Backbone as CSV, one residue per row, in Angstrom:
resi,resn,N_x,N_y,N_z,CA_x,CA_y,CA_z,C_x,C_y,C_z
1,MET,-36.643,19.215,-4.364,-36.229,18.647,-5.659,-34.838,18.042,-5.524
2,THR,-34.642,16.854,-6.087,-33.344,16.190,-6.045,-32.409,16.829,-7.063
3,SER,-31.212,17.213,-6.657,-30.266,17.833,-7.574,-29.673,16.792,-8.508
4,GLU,-29.278,17.265,-9.706,-28.692,16.365,-10.687,-27.233,16.075,-10.332
5,MET,-26.834,14.829,-10.545,-25.459,14.423,-10.302,-24.716,14.427,-11.640
6,THR,-23.477,14.893,-11.624,-22.650,14.928,-12.827,-21.545,13.889,-12.715
7,PHE,-21.413,13.031,-13.720,-20.304,12.083,-13.751,-18.994,12.844,-13.936
8,GLU,-17.918,12.297,-13.353,-16.605,12.936,-13.435,-15.608,11.974,-14.070
9,CYS,-14.787,12.505,-14.965,-13.785,11.696,-15.677,-12.383,12.225,-15.391
10,LEU,-11.454,11.315,-15.177,-10.031,11.648,-15.109,-9.394,11.185,-16.414
11,PHE,-8.843,12.131,-17.160,-8.231,11.842,-18.460,-6.718,11.869,-18.305
12,VAL,-6.067,10.751,-18.636,-4.619,10.621,-18.425,-3.926,10.525,-19.777
13,SER,-3.301,11.628,-20.208,-2.644,11.649,-21.518,-1.809,12.907,-21.657
14,ARG,-0.787,12.808,-22.519,0.013,13.984,-22.870,-0.232,14.408,-24.315
15,ASP,-1.251,13.815,-24.939,-1.535,14.059,-26.353,-2.663,15.084,-26.485
16,PRO,-2.352,16.332,-26.888,-3.389,17.367,-26.961,-4.469,17.061,-27.996
17,GLU,-4.109,16.410,-29.094,-5.102,16.095,-30.121,-6.094,15.045,-29.621
18,LEU,-5.559,14.039,-28.913,-6.438,13.024,-28.335,-7.352,13.658,-27.292
19,PHE,-6.807,14.571,-26.493,-7.628,15.245,-25.486,-8.765,16.027,-26.135
20,ARG,-8.476,16.729,-27.233,-9.517,17.502,-27.907,-10.649,16.596,-28.380
21,THR,-10.292,15.446,-28.957,-11.310,14.525,-29.471,-12.150,13.938,-28.341
22,ILE,-11.475,13.430,-27.313,-12.182,12.757,-26.217,-12.977,13.755,-25.377
23,SER,-12.350,14.886,-25.036,-13.011,15.833,-24.128,-14.262,16.438,-24.749
24,SER,-14.268,16.648,-26.058,-15.463,17.214,-26.696,-16.640,16.253,-26.582
25,ILE,-16.365,14.948,-26.707,-17.434,13.949,-26.556,-17.890,13.866,-25.111
26,LEU,-16.940,13.896,-24.179,-17.304,13.837,-22.764,-18.193,15.014,-22.373
27,ARG,-17.885,16.201,-22.883,-18.735,17.364,-22.587,-20.144,17.161,-23.129
28,GLU,-20.261,16.564,-24.311,-21.573,16.309,-24.895,-22.340,15.240,-24.107
29,LEU,-21.603,14.396,-23.387,-22.234,13.406,-22.512,-22.466,13.967,-21.109
30,SER,-22.209,15.267,-20.943,-22.377,15.957,-19.656,-21.496,15.347,-18.573
31,ILE,-20.272,14.970,-18.960,-19.281,14.430,-18.026,-18.182,15.469,-17.849
32,SER,-17.913,15.868,-16.616,-16.844,16.834,-16.359,-15.489,16.131,-16.452
33,VAL,-14.452,16.891,-16.836,-13.149,16.289,-17.129,-12.036,16.958,-16.319
34,GLN,-11.204,16.107,-15.707,-9.946,16.534,-15.109,-8.827,15.870,-15.907
35,ILE,-7.764,16.618,-16.199,-6.670,16.045,-16.988,-5.423,15.880,-16.129
36,CYS,-4.718,14.772,-16.361,-3.451,14.499,-15.689,-2.487,13.954,-16.737
37,LEU,-1.247,14.432,-16.713,-0.315,14.077,-17.775,0.342,12.717,-17.569
38,ARG,0.509,12.279,-16.314,1.246,11.043,-16.057,0.451,10.123,-15.138
39,PRO,0.532,8.786,-15.369,-0.205,7.833,-14.533,0.134,7.924,-13.048
40,ALA,1.404,8.192,-12.711,1.788,8.257,-11.291,1.050,9.388,-10.586
41,LYS,0.963,10.523,-11.225,0.235,11.660,-10.656,-1.269,11.372,-10.631
42,ALA,-1.730,10.644,-11.650,-3.161,10.338,-11.739,-3.611,9.477,-10.573
43,PHE,-2.782,8.521,-10.161,-3.176,7.671,-9.034,-3.234,8.473,-7.743
44,ASP,-2.317,9.414,-7.576,-2.362,10.290,-6.394,-3.674,11.077,-6.378
45,PHE,-4.120,11.507,-7.544,-5.372,12.256,-7.642,-6.550,11.371,-7.256
46,LEU,-6.567,10.139,-7.742,-7.667,9.224,-7.440,-7.726,8.871,-5.961
47,ALA,-6.578,8.867,-5.310,-6.542,8.488,-3.896,-7.278,9.497,-3.014
48,THR,-7.421,10.721,-3.506,-8.049,11.768,-2.689,-9.342,12.294,-3.292
49,SER,-9.829,11.650,-4.349,-11.054,12.107,-5.007,-11.796,10.895,-5.552
50,GLN,-12.953,11.152,-6.118,-13.757,10.072,-6.687,-14.076,10.385,-8.135
51,SER,-13.539,9.593,-9.056,-13.862,9.722,-10.474,-14.712,8.532,-10.885
52,ASP,-15.720,8.796,-11.688,-16.592,7.724,-12.178,-15.994,7.039,-13.394
53,LEU,-15.138,7.775,-14.125,-14.564,7.283,-15.373,-13.098,7.671,-15.434
54,VAL,-12.265,6.730,-15.883,-10.855,7.021,-16.150,-10.576,6.649,-17.596
55,VAL,-10.090,7.613,-18.369,-9.654,7.359,-19.747,-8.147,7.533,-19.770
56,ILE,-7.414,6.480,-20.144,-5.954,6.531,-20.119,-5.368,6.228,-21.494
57,ASP,-4.467,7.085,-21.906,-3.712,6.898,-23.144,-2.630,5.866,-22.861
58,TRP,-2.770,4.683,-23.482,-1.915,3.535,-23.156,-0.571,3.672,-23.856
59,GLU,0.414,4.227,-23.122,1.716,4.524,-23.720,2.845,3.658,-23.172
60,GLY,2.537,2.769,-22.230,3.571,1.898,-21.680,4.472,2.578,-20.682
61,ASP,4.065,3.755,-20.179,4.896,4.497,-19.223,4.288,4.453,-17.831
62,GLY,3.958,3.256,-17.380,3.312,3.107,-16.088,1.813,2.912,-16.188
63,SER,1.301,2.787,-17.412,-0.144,2.630,-17.603,-0.657,1.352,-16.963
64,SER,0.061,0.256,-17.174,-0.369,-1.026,-16.621,-0.370,-1.000,-15.097
65,GLU,0.690,-0.442,-14.512,0.781,-0.358,-13.055,-0.344,0.512,-12.496
66,PHE,-0.692,1.558,-13.231,-1.770,2.457,-12.813,-3.096,1.708,-12.695
67,LEU,-3.432,0.923,-13.712,-4.685,0.168,-13.654,-4.644,-0.883,-12.546
68,GLN,-3.500,-1.527,-12.369,-3.380,-2.512,-11.288,-3.634,-1.873,-9.924
69,LYS,-3.090,-0.695,-9.713,-3.282,-0.012,-8.436,-4.753,0.338,-8.212
70,ILE,-5.447,0.714,-9.282,-6.874,1.028,-9.144,-7.643,-0.196,-8.669
71,TRP,-7.370,-1.350,-9.279,-8.082,-2.577,-8.886,-7.693,-3.036,-7.492
72,GLN,-6.489,-2.672,-7.047,-6.041,-3.075,-5.707,-6.554,-2.156,-4.606
73,GLN,-7.124,-1.013,-4.972,-7.659,-0.101,-3.970,-8.761,-0.777,-3.170
74,LYS,-8.898,-0.368,-1.918,-9.915,-0.949,-1.050,-11.285,-0.302,-1.235
75,LYS,-11.366,0.742,-2.049,-12.658,1.363,-2.316,-13.588,0.347,-2.967
76,SER,-14.812,0.246,-2.475,-15.757,-0.719,-3.038,-16.199,-0.319,-4.439
77,LYS,-16.294,0.982,-4.685,-16.710,1.462,-5.995,-15.493,1.817,-6.829
78,LYS,-15.309,1.116,-7.939,-14.198,1.384,-8.851,-14.706,2.183,-10.047
79,PRO,-13.857,3.048,-10.616,-14.271,3.786,-11.810,-14.358,2.873,-13.027
80,THR,-15.144,3.277,-14.006,-15.129,2.621,-15.314,-13.826,2.995,-16.002
81,LEU,-13.116,1.994,-16.543,-11.769,2.196,-17.075,-11.755,2.015,-18.586
82,VAL,-11.318,3.058,-19.283,-11.221,3.038,-20.745,-9.767,3.265,-21.130
83,ALA,-9.208,2.355,-21.929,-7.838,2.493,-22.414,-7.864,2.858,-23.902
84,VAL,-7.016,3.805,-24.282,-6.853,4.173,-25.692,-5.524,3.583,-26.136
85,SER,-5.566,2.597,-27.029,-4.371,1.797,-27.290,-4.227,1.458,-28.771
86,SER,-2.971,1.366,-29.227,-2.679,0.914,-30.590,-2.552,-0.601,-30.645
87,ASN,-2.564,-1.237,-29.473,-2.455,-2.698,-29.386,-3.777,-3.331,-29.792
88,ASN,-3.730,-4.331,-30.630,-4.958,-4.987,-31.098,-5.542,-5.952,-30.079
89,SER,-4.757,-6.323,-29.064,-5.252,-7.262,-28.062,-5.964,-6.524,-26.944
90,ARG,-6.639,-7.278,-26.096,-7.367,-6.711,-24.966,-6.385,-6.134,-23.944
91,VAL,-6.737,-5.015,-23.333,-5.895,-4.390,-22.314,-6.345,-4.886,-20.948
92,ALA,-5.450,-5.569,-20.241,-5.799,-6.130,-18.939,-6.187,-5.027,-17.964
93,GLY,-7.359,-5.191,-17.341,-7.822,-4.232,-16.350,-8.756,-3.178,-16.887
94,ALA,-8.851,-3.028,-18.207,-9.724,-2.014,-18.799,-11.076,-2.632,-19.147
95,HIS,-12.152,-1.880,-18.872,-13.479,-2.341,-19.268,-13.690,-2.204,-20.777
96,ILE,-13.128,-1.142,-21.357,-13.352,-0.807,-22.764,-12.030,-0.330,-23.352
97,VAL,-11.779,-0.682,-24.622,-10.573,-0.237,-25.326,-10.983,0.538,-26.581
98,ILE,-10.410,1.729,-26.738,-10.570,2.501,-27.965,-9.285,2.337,-28.765
99,LYS,-9.393,1.830,-29.991,-8.211,1.546,-30.802,-7.698,2.811,-31.499
100,LYS,-6.369,2.960,-31.520,-5.728,4.024,-32.275,-5.552,3.591,-33.727
101,PRO,-5.574,4.494,-34.683,-5.840,5.937,-34.542,-7.310,6.172,-34.174
102,VAL,-7.537,7.171,-33.336,-8.866,7.429,-32.795,-9.628,8.403,-33.681
103,SER,-10.812,8.007,-34.094,-11.713,8.917,-34.805,-12.829,9.329,-33.856
104,ARG,-13.543,10.376,-34.189,-14.678,10.772,-33.364,-15.702,9.644,-33.285
105,GLU,-15.927,8.957,-34.410,-16.931,7.899,-34.450,-16.561,6.742,-33.528
106,SER,-15.292,6.305,-33.560,-14.892,5.172,-32.719,-14.905,5.557,-31.245
107,ALA,-14.454,6.780,-30.937,-14.462,7.229,-29.551,-15.886,7.394,-29.037
108,LEU,-16.768,7.926,-29.881,-18.156,8.136,-29.481,-18.842,6.815,-29.171
109,HIS,-18.620,5.823,-30.002,-19.224,4.498,-29.773,-18.765,3.917,-28.436
110,SER,-17.466,3.984,-28.162,-16.925,3.400,-26.929,-17.357,4.184,-25.693
111,LEU,-17.377,5.507,-25.790,-17.738,6.318,-24.624,-19.228,6.250,-24.333
112,ARG,-20.050,6.030,-25.344,-21.471,5.777,-25.084,-21.632,4.483,-24.287
113,THR,-20.861,3.457,-24.669,-20.904,2.189,-23.929,-20.451,2.403,-22.486
114,ALA,-19.379,3.178,-22.306,-18.881,3.470,-20.960,-19.931,4.224,-20.151
115,TYR,-20.628,5.150,-20.790,-21.655,5.929,-20.085,-22.767,5.013,-19.577
116,ARG,-23.229,4.103,-20.427,-24.300,3.189,-20.005,-23.835,2.307,-18.845
117,TYR,-22.587,1.870,-18.893,-22.029,1.056,-17.810,-21.981,1.864,-16.513
118,MET,-21.549,3.118,-16.580,-21.482,3.968,-15.394,-22.865,4.186,-14.799
119,LEU,-23.848,4.360,-15.671,-25.206,4.605,-15.200,-25.731,3.416,-14.408
120,VAL,-25.496,2.203,-14.920,-25.916,0.984,-14.216,-25.201,0.880,-12.876
121,GLU,-23.891,1.110,-12.869,-23.118,1.009,-11.635,-23.538,2.065,-10.618
122,HIS,-23.828,3.262,-11.101,-24.253,4.332,-10.191,-25.552,3.958,-9.490
123,ARG,-26.533,3.481,-10.258,-27.823,3.138,-9.670,-27.708,1.928,-8.752
124,LYS,-26.781,1.022,-9.078,-26.608,-0.173,-8.254,-25.936,0.154,-6.924
125,ASN,-25.014,1.118,-6.928,-24.226,1.409,-5.726,-24.737,2.589,-4.912
126,ALA,-25.665,3.365,-5.479,-26.140,4.556,-4.774,-26.855,4.170,-3.489
127,ARG,-26.587,4.928,-2.418,-27.260,4.747,-1.143,-27.911,6.072,-0.753
128,HIS,-29.166,5.997,-0.331,-29.927,7.195,-0.025,-30.271,7.214,1.458
129,ALA,-29.867,8.284,2.142,-30.122,8.406,3.580,-31.616,8.491,3.846
130,LEU,-32.071,7.814,4.929,-33.491,7.819,5.269,-33.744,8.252,6.712
131,MET,-33.130,7.551,7.669,-33.386,7.759,9.102,-34.878,7.606,9.400
132,MET,-35.433,6.463,8.995,-36.867,6.190,9.100,-37.124,5.118,10.158
133,PRO,-37.942,5.410,11.204,-38.233,4.391,12.218,-39.135,3.291,11.654
134,VAL,-38.831,2.029,12.022,-39.626,0.884,11.588,-39.732,-0.111,12.750
135,THR,-40.681,-1.021,12.605,-40.790,-2.159,13.513,-40.481,-3.413,12.724
136,ALA,-39.601,-4.242,13.251,-39.227,-5.488,12.575,-39.412,-6.659,13.535
137,ARG,-39.653,-7.826,12.964,-39.815,-9.033,13.774,-38.615,-9.945,13.565
138,VAL,-37.869,-10.209,14.644,-36.712,-11.092,14.559,-37.180,-12.544,14.552
139,PRO,-36.308,-13.512,14.156,-36.730,-14.911,14.039,-37.357,-15.503,15.299
140,SER,-37.009,-14.996,16.477,-37.605,-15.517,17.715,-39.066,-15.121,17.858
141,GLY,-39.528,-14.205,17.023,-40.902,-13.725,17.105,-41.031,-12.387,17.806
142,GLN,-39.956,-11.915,18.413,-39.989,-10.644,19.130,-39.988,-9.478,18.144
143,GLU,-40.807,-8.474,18.427,-40.802,-7.259,17.624,-39.798,-6.268,18.206
144,ILE,-39.022,-5.641,17.333,-38.012,-4.686,17.779,-38.204,-3.361,17.045
145,GLU,-37.756,-2.293,17.687,-37.756,-0.983,17.049,-36.376,-0.761,16.423
146,ALA,-36.375,-0.214,15.216,-35.110,0.032,14.520,-35.249,1.288,13.659
147,ILE,-34.125,1.742,13.155,-34.085,2.878,12.235,-33.466,2.391,10.923
148,VAL,-34.169,2.611,9.818,-33.566,2.383,8.503,-32.727,3.607,8.186
149,THR,-31.408,3.435,8.172,-30.504,4.579,8.005,-30.298,4.946,6.547
150,ASP,-30.320,3.953,5.660,-30.149,4.223,4.234,-30.700,3.048,3.439
151,ILE,-30.932,3.275,2.149,-31.482,2.227,1.291,-30.932,2.392,-0.112
152,GLY,-30.764,1.279,-0.808,-30.268,1.297,-2.175,-30.912,0.207,-2.994
153,ASP,-30.298,-0.101,-4.122,-30.881,-1.045,-5.067,-30.964,-2.460,-4.506
154,GLY,-30.022,-2.855,-3.656,-29.992,-4.241,-3.211,-30.136,-4.463,-1.727
155,GLY,-30.240,-3.375,-0.948,-30.308,-3.582,0.488,-30.496,-2.291,1.246
156,LEU,-30.396,-2.390,2.563,-30.602,-1.229,3.422,-29.726,-1.338,4.664
157,GLY,-29.555,-0.200,5.327,-28.829,-0.163,6.585,-29.793,-0.006,7.740
158,LEU,-29.500,-0.660,8.862,-30.342,-0.599,10.049,-29.518,-0.178,11.259
159,CYS,-30.209,0.397,12.222,-29.613,0.668,13.522,-30.656,0.309,14.577
160,SER,-30.264,-0.554,15.533,-31.224,-1.037,16.526,-30.527,-1.261,17.863
161,ARG,-31.261,-1.013,18.941,-30.726,-1.337,20.269,-30.724,-2.847,20.506
162,GLN,-31.584,-3.559,19.793,-31.653,-5.011,19.880,-30.525,-5.618,19.050
163,ALA,-29.777,-6.538,19.644,-28.691,-7.186,18.912,-29.256,-8.023,17.767
164,LEU,-28.709,-7.834,16.576,-29.114,-8.600,15.407,-28.011,-9.594,15.059
165,GLU,-28.420,-10.719,14.510,-27.476,-11.771,14.143,-27.376,-11.876,12.627
166,VAL,-26.156,-12.086,12.142,-25.965,-12.318,10.712,-26.794,-13.540,10.290
167,GLY,-27.563,-13.385,9.248,-28.432,-14.456,8.771,-29.890,-14.261,9.143
168,ASP,-30.172,-13.397,10.141,-31.558,-13.105,10.503,-32.296,-12.524,9.297
169,VAL,-33.511,-13.011,9.053,-34.367,-12.446,8.007,-35.477,-11.657,8.695
170,LEU,-35.579,-10.386,8.368,-36.486,-9.471,9.052,-37.553,-8.963,8.085
171,PRO,-38.844,-9.185,8.386,-39.889,-8.518,7.608,-40.048,-7.087,8.104
172,ILE,-39.998,-6.133,7.168,-40.047,-4.716,7.510,-41.079,-4.024,6.634
173,GLN,-41.943,-3.217,7.256,-42.846,-2.351,6.502,-42.267,-0.947,6.534
174,LEU,-42.027,-0.402,5.344,-41.288,0.857,5.239,-42.103,1.884,4.460
175,ALA,-42.274,3.065,5.045,-42.985,4.164,4.384,-41.950,5.112,3.778
176,LEU,-41.671,4.937,2.504,-40.733,5.829,1.828,-41.377,7.199,1.621
177,PRO,-40.614,8.267,1.739,-41.190,9.606,1.534,-41.829,9.741,0.152
178,GLU,-43.010,10.360,0.124,-43.705,10.693,-1.123,-44.103,9.466,-1.936
179,THR,-44.359,8.340,-1.269,-44.903,7.159,-1.947,-46.313,6.903,-1.420
180,PRO,-47.164,6.203,-2.204,-48.583,6.095,-1.844,-48.867,5.246,-0.613
181,ARG,-47.968,4.315,-0.282,-48.229,3.435,0.861,-46.938,2.785,1.321
182,LYS,-47.027,2.095,2.439,-45.879,1.352,2.930,-45.570,0.179,2.001
183,ILE,-44.292,-0.157,1.919,-43.895,-1.343,1.160,-43.363,-2.395,2.125
184,LEU,-43.541,-3.652,1.756,-43.082,-4.773,2.577,-41.776,-5.306,2.015
185,ILE,-40.783,-5.397,2.896,-39.461,-5.883,2.511,-39.045,-6.993,3.460
186,GLN,-38.561,-8.094,2.910,-37.877,-9.098,3.727,-36.382,-8.926,3.484
187,ALA,-35.657,-8.630,4.562,-34.232,-8.314,4.440,-33.416,-9.234,5.339
188,ARG,-32.291,-9.728,4.807,-31.400,-10.606,5.565,-30.197,-9.819,6.058
189,VAL,-29.852,-9.964,7.324,-28.679,-9.297,7.899,-27.414,-9.969,7.361
190,VAL,-26.538,-9.171,6.751,-25.304,-9.726,6.190,-24.061,-9.270,6.963
191,TRP,-24.167,-8.191,7.737,-23.058,-7.790,8.602,-23.599,-6.957,9.759
192,THR,-22.856,-6.966,10.844,-23.197,-6.140,12.012,-21.946,-5.392,12.474
193,ARG,-22.165,-4.240,13.117,-21.080,-3.420,13.645,-21.445,-2.958,15.061
194,ASP,-20.538,-2.205,15.644,-20.795,-1.633,16.969,-21.979,-0.675,16.926
195,PHE,-22.523,-0.403,18.103,-23.604,0.566,18.281,-24.889,0.170,17.538
196,GLY,-25.079,-1.143,17.354,-26.328,-1.633,16.793,-26.490,-1.465,15.300
197,ARG,-25.414,-1.150,14.594,-25.519,-0.967,13.148,-25.489,-2.310,12.437
198,ALA,-26.243,-2.411,11.339,-26.288,-3.651,10.555,-26.551,-3.327,9.095
199,GLY,-26.033,-4.172,8.236,-26.307,-4.070,6.799,-27.124,-5.259,6.348
200,CYS,-28.145,-5.011,5.524,-29.064,-6.071,5.117,-29.192,-6.116,3.595
201,GLU,-29.391,-7.324,3.070,-29.694,-7.488,1.651,-31.155,-7.865,1.494
202,PHE,-31.749,-7.469,0.371,-33.139,-7.818,0.129,-33.258,-9.304,-0.219
203,VAL,-34.220,-9.961,0.407,-34.505,-11.372,0.122,-35.756,-11.487,-0.747
204,ARG,-36.799,-10.766,-0.352,-38.043,-10.804,-1.121,-38.797,-9.491,-0.943
205,ILE,-39.305,-8.975,-2.076,-40.180,-7.804,-2.079,-41.319,-8.113,-3.046
206,PRO,-42.566,-8.001,-2.625,-43.678,-8.251,-3.544,-43.546,-7.384,-4.799
207,PRO,-43.972,-7.895,-5.961,-43.756,-7.183,-7.230,-44.231,-5.725,-7.239
208,VAL,-45.418,-5.454,-6.720,-45.917,-4.078,-6.728,-45.054,-3.192,-5.839
209,ASP,-44.653,-3.714,-4.673,-43.797,-2.951,-3.769,-42.417,-2.718,-4.389
210,LEU,-41.931,-3.694,-5.147,-40.644,-3.540,-5.823,-40.717,-2.432,-6.866
211,MET,-41.837,-2.332,-7.567,-42.019,-1.247,-8.537,-41.985,0.112,-7.840
212,ILE,-42.647,0.205,-6.680,-42.643,1.463,-5.924,-41.226,1.814,-5.497
213,LEU,-40.489,0.819,-4.977,-39.113,1.051,-4.537,-38.232,1.477,-5.698
214,ASN,-38.313,0.767,-6.832,-37.468,1.100,-7.985,-37.755,2.503,-8.502
215,ASP,-39.036,2.863,-8.567,-39.392,4.213,-9.030,-38.851,5.268,-8.065
216,TRP,-38.935,4.985,-6.761,-38.446,5.930,-5.762,-36.932,6.093,-5.872
217,LEU,-36.212,4.983,-6.015,-34.754,5.053,-6.149,-34.357,5.808,-7.413
218,LYS,-35.054,5.535,-8.512,-34.726,6.197,-9.775,-34.935,7.707,-9.670
219,SER,-35.983,8.113,-8.950,-36.272,9.552,-8.809,-35.208,10.268,-7.997
220,ARG,-34.429,9.520,-7.229,-33.383,10.118,-6.399,-31.985,9.827,-6.911
221,SER,-31.880,9.256,-8.089,-30.594,8.979,-8.707,-30.525,9.683,-10.057
222,ILE,-30.863,10.966,-10.054,-30.948,11.720,-11.299,-29.560,12.174,-11.731
223,VAL,-29.176,11.756,-12.929,-27.880,12.129,-13.500,-28.121,13.204,-14.558
224,LYS,-27.219,14.182,-14.619,-27.368,15.259,-15.592,-27.518,14.673,-16.988
225,LYS,-28.544,15.123,-17.689,-28.898,14.546,-18.984,-27.838,14.875,-20.044
226,PRO,-27.367,13.874,-20.787,-26.401,14.134,-21.861,-27.039,14.896,-23.015
227,GLN,-26.211,15.614,-23.762,-26.690,16.266,-24.973,-26.840,15.266,-26.109
228,LEU,-26.110,14.145,-26.005,-26.147,13.095,-27.028,-27.094,11.990,-26.592
229,ALA,-27.670,11.297,-27.551,-28.465,10.103,-27.240,-27.515,8.984,-26.848
230,VAL,-27.861,8.264,-25.763,-27.024,7.142,-25.334,-27.837,5.851,-25.320
C-alpha cells in the first residue's frame, strides 16, 4: 500500500493571533506547520528542508528579500507562496495574497486555492522509482536494452549502456506494476549524463495507454485527505 504524503507549511510571523487563525485552517487541510519568527531564519530553514507552502506575514522586515531568495534558489521545485498583507496591491513573488485584517473566511478561501495549486504541482513534479528493464529502438533502427529508473507526469528517466543522443525519439513498451498490460510510450531524450543516464519527455502516448499511466501515477501520489472540502 502506498503511504499518504502530508504537505508541509512554513509559517513566518510574530503575530500569535494570525498564527491561531492560519494554523487552525492548515490543520483542517491536513497540512503540518512549522513556525519561524523572522524571514532571515526562515530562509535558513528552507535551505535544509523542503516545504510545500510558505505563508509569510508581510511586515517589511526582510519579507521581500526572503521571497526573492526563494525564487533565486536552484531547487527546481519551489514552494507555493502566500503573503498576508495590508497592502492593496499585488505582492511581488507571491502566488496568493491574503488581505489584512484577516478573517477565517478570507484565509480559508485563499488557503483552499493554495492547496489546489500545491496538489497540481505535486502531481506534476512527483517522480516514482521503477528500475524496470525495457527494450527501445533508437533512430538508427538498432534495438537497445535499457532500464526505466523513474517515471512521472511528463517524462521518465533511463539508464543504458548504449549512448543516447539528445533529440532521439524512442518507442518504449513499459509494463507498470499492477496494470493490465504494457503501455506504449514515445519519449524524446532531453538530457544525458555520465554512466548512461538520460532524461526523456513524453512525445506521444495512445489515449488508452495514457489513461492507464495517469491512473497509475495518481494511485502513487496519495496526499493525506483534508478534513475540509477543497
